N, C-alpha and C positions, 0 to 999 in steps of 0.2 A: 718479484713483492707486487708486480701489476694483479699477479693470479690472489696473493691474502686484499689487496683492497681492493680487489671484488667482492670476498669472500666473506669483508665485512662490508659493504652494503648490500650484500644477499642477507646477512643477518640482519642487519638495519630496517633491512624492510618489510621483511619477516615481524618482526618486534611491534614496528608503526602496524602493520597488519593487524596485528594479533590485540595488540592496544586498543583499535578501532573497533575493529568485528566483539571483541570479550571483556568488554574497559571494567576493568576491578571498584571501580568509584563512580559510574554509567549510573547515579541512583539519586533521586533527591532526596535527602537525610531528613529521620520521623522529627526529631531535634536539632534546631541552626541557630543560628544567632547573629549571621545574615548574609545577604541573598541580594545578585545583579545577576542582568540577563546583558547579554553581547548577542552584537548583530553586524554581520557584513553584507553588507547589501548588493555588493558586489558576484559575490557566490553561492549568495543563499546561506550560508554559514549564520547558526543559531546556538547560543548556548546560555544556562542558567546556571548557577556556581552557588553553590550553599556550602554554609561556612558555620562551624563549630567550633566557639571556643575554648582553650581551657582556663581553668579559674583565673593562673597566672596571664590569659593574654597572648599566650597561644593558640596556633592552631591545631586543636584537636583532631579535625577531621575535615575534608572536604568531597563533596559528593555535587554533581553534574547531571544534567539533562542534556543532552545535544542533538542536532540535527544539522548534519555537514560532511563535510570529506574525509576521509580514511584520516590526510593529517589533520583535519581540529578535534577530531575526536580522541587522537592516539593522541594528541597536544596536552588535552581535557583531563586526560586520563593518565599519564606521567608527570605531571602538573601535580595534583591532586594524592600521587603518592609522593613524591619530593615536599612540599612543603609541610607534610603532620610534623609537628616539633618545633616548627619554626614561628620566630618572632614576627609580627609584621612587617617592621626596618628588614630585617632577612629575609622573605620575599617576596620587598621593591628591592633590595639587592641584587637577589637571583634572578627575579623579573630582569632587568635590567643588563644581567650578562646571559641569560637565554636571549634577548631580544639580540643582542650584539654575534650571539653562537648561530643564529639563522639569517644573519645581513651578513654576513661574514666566512659560517665558518668554520670559525674561531673566536678565543677571546682573551687574548694575549692581556688585556689592562683587567682581566678579573680578581677581584679584593680578595685576602685572604679566607678562606674559609668555605667559599663559595667554586673549588674546584673537585670537590666531595659529588655533592651532589650536582654539580652542573655533569658529570659523569653519566649520569641516570638518562641525563632529558637526553645527550649525543646522539643517540641513531635520528633527533629533528636534524642537526647539522647541515646535515642534505639541500632540505631545500631554500639555503640560498644561492644555490643553485639554480632558484626559480622562484624569484622577485616576489613572481602574483601570488606564490602562497605563502610570501613570512606572512600576512595578515592571517591566513587559515589557521597558524603555528601560536601566533601571537594573537592570536580574539579570544582564546578561555582563560587568560594571564590577564588581559583587558579588564574582564569578568571581573576574576577575582580581586584584582588592587579594588577597584568599584567596592565589590562589596564589604572590603577592610574597612575603603573609608567612609560607607554611609551612604553612596550612589547604591540608587535602582537598574541604570543601566549603564553599562558602556558601548565607546565606536569601535572599530580596528583601529581604525586611527591613532 
């Protein structure tokens, strides 16, 4: 069983490094409806998130520009993948579940409909073992929520 756990951790680490080194959504969108910057002065992570909405208000596409650690960049990239097609309310609920996941390693009280998208973010669950890195993982989400709310800046708090 411990070999399986070790293999899973290796897989997750490889996935985080891949998304950090080769972000699929790491770009400023040519056209966007909202954007916000996030800054974590404690570690130097910075991110700007760009959101383009569909006519029905759901998220059509999310892009980002980031400078920071592997966790922060990978979290931004996985976030951008996961929120496509979601409503702002669904996105907020997913962020709440993700925050619980990176703080504790689990989300026992996740609302219905959140478990499947949260699985895509599971590689970041190990962050809970390093409390100082939780802000790295959540910074892109804070910026995304700020953009959805019409704010221009977000903190990692």
